[in-house]
Residue, then its C-alpha position, 0 to 999 in steps of 0.5 A: x230556093x226563091x223563098x223559106x217559109x218560117x213561123x217561129x213560136x210564142x215562147x222563141x224556142x221553136x222555129x219551124x222552116x219549111x221550103x215550100x208549101x205546096x206539094x204535088x199529087x202525082x196521082x201515083x204518089x206524093x212529094x215528100x214533106x222536108x222540113x228544119x226546126x231550130x231549137x233554143x232548149x233553155x226553158x224546155x224542162x223535161x218536155x219533148x219537142x214533137x212535129x206533126x202532120x196532120x190532114x183534116x176536114x173542117x165542116x164548121x167555123x172556129x167560132x161554132x167550137x163551143x161546149x166541147x163540140x169540136x167541126x173538125x175531123x182528123x182524117x190523117x195525123x202522124x207525128x216524129x220526135x226530135x228533141x230528144x233525136x229520135x227522128x233522123x230521116x235521110x237528108x235531102x238537098x231541102x233539108x241541106x239549104x233550111x238546115x244552113x239557113x236555120x243555123x245552129x241548132x236546127x233539126x230535119x224532119x220528113x213526111x211522106x203523105x199517103x197517096x189516098x188523101x184528098x187534095x186541098x180545098x176549101x168551100x168558100x165561106x159566106x160574107x159574115x162567116x168568120x174563122x177558118x173556111x171550112x174544107x180539107x187542109x193540111x198542117x204542120x205543127x212543132x209544139x212542146x209536149x210530155x206525150x205526143x199525142x195525148x188529148x188531156x195534156x194541154x199544149x200552150x198556144x206560145x209553145x207551138x209553131x204551125x204552117x198551113x201547106x197544101x197538097x195539090x194536083x196539076x193537069x197531066x202532060x197528056x191531053x186528050x180529045x175533046x168530048x161531044x154530045x148531040x141529041x136529036x128531039x121530036x116535037x108535038x105537031x111537028x113532023x121532024x126534030x131539032x138537032x143539036x150537036x156541042x163539042x170541044x177540042x180537048x178534054x182539060x183546060x186550064x183555070x182562066x183559059x178561054x173554052x171555046x165549044x163548037x155548037x151546030x144547031x139543024x132546025x128541021x121542025x116547024x118551030x123557031x129556036x128562039x136563043x140559047x144559053x151556055x151554063x156552067x155547073x159545079x158539084x162538090x161531092x162530100x163524101x167523107x162524113x155524109x153524102x152531101x152533093x151541092x151543085x152551084x153555077x159558076x157560069x151562064x150566058x145568054x145568046x140571042x140568035x134565033x134559028x127559024x124553021x128548016x134554018x141552021x146555026x153553027x158557030x164557036x163561042x168561048x166561055x171562061x168560068x172563073x171565081x171573080x164572078x162568083x165571090x158572093x156564092x157560100x159553099x162554092x168549092x176552092x183550091x185549098x187557100x193560104x193565108x192573104x193568098x188568093x185562090x181560083x174555083x177548085x180543080x177538078x178531082x182526078x181519080x185514083x184506081x183502087x182507092x175508095x172515094x169516101x178517102x178522097x173527102x171532097x170531089x170536084x166536078x163541072x159539066x157545061x150545058x148548053x139549053x136551047x128554047x123552042x117554041x112557036x107552031x101548033x095551037x100552042x107552040x108559041x105559049x108553051x116553050x120547051x127546051x133542048x139541053x145537051x151537056x158537055x164534061x168539064x175538067x179544069x186544072x192548073x198546067x205544072x209549072x216549070x221547074 
């Protein structure tokens, strides 16, 4: 094990240990969360020790939590009691490694993450926003209390140790053939159309990987293709609490190649949408981030059969658009340009790390 993650409560009585913070959603199942808590019960009194795993959607920053309003909604929550001992999981290799690291008086715990829960996604804050970012997050929390889930019981911050974890999806091992789209568009004052065709080699690309797009233009009209541009749009569909849908452009590049009447064009152009070029766009969906770590544009949501989309919280998808600006020909042709647009779906994900 390369690294152990741990957090100690302010009172020093609880230390939470995890062997990793990324848990893989394999679409059909999710990796189990195995951890250990080291206890120093000197000052516990009659209180018990609980460990909680919660998946929550935050739709407002901490500084808005005023007048009893809470901008956080728990999607799923589970608790286990480890002192006095109540929860006794089957020990795994991860437990044994962590217990060896923690030493005496360490107590193991395990959580099964339901298959239907969303993956970790955060929405990029604006330059002046403070507090935690909006989005879906998972948190493991160990705390001292008389009852495990009494909302009226005040839990002191010093009696709590917590770590944020992430539920992530990786690209499937099998990558399919790429999408293809074509369009034939006719114009006033022209007997023949403009035909455009766009295609990609595969149906999935990794974050940061160059995406080659093969473009063919056959201009049989009497108009001129003045230029064209390629854009990538990210659509974030927040289905958890309302039907909000946001579309933000994450890539745009213009190409000044012209295609004269009865001319043709064929080329393969590479594009790479990156978060680095979109740092100022508030509300852009990003993969869930841990404190002090950078992240990337959110991965495409892999939908699951038999599970309602509403449960998945935030759905992220991408679309590539190839837009041709056509002008010329006819009395008004030079004054009224026309657009010819074809679209391709794009799937962006991370490759599965080697074990």
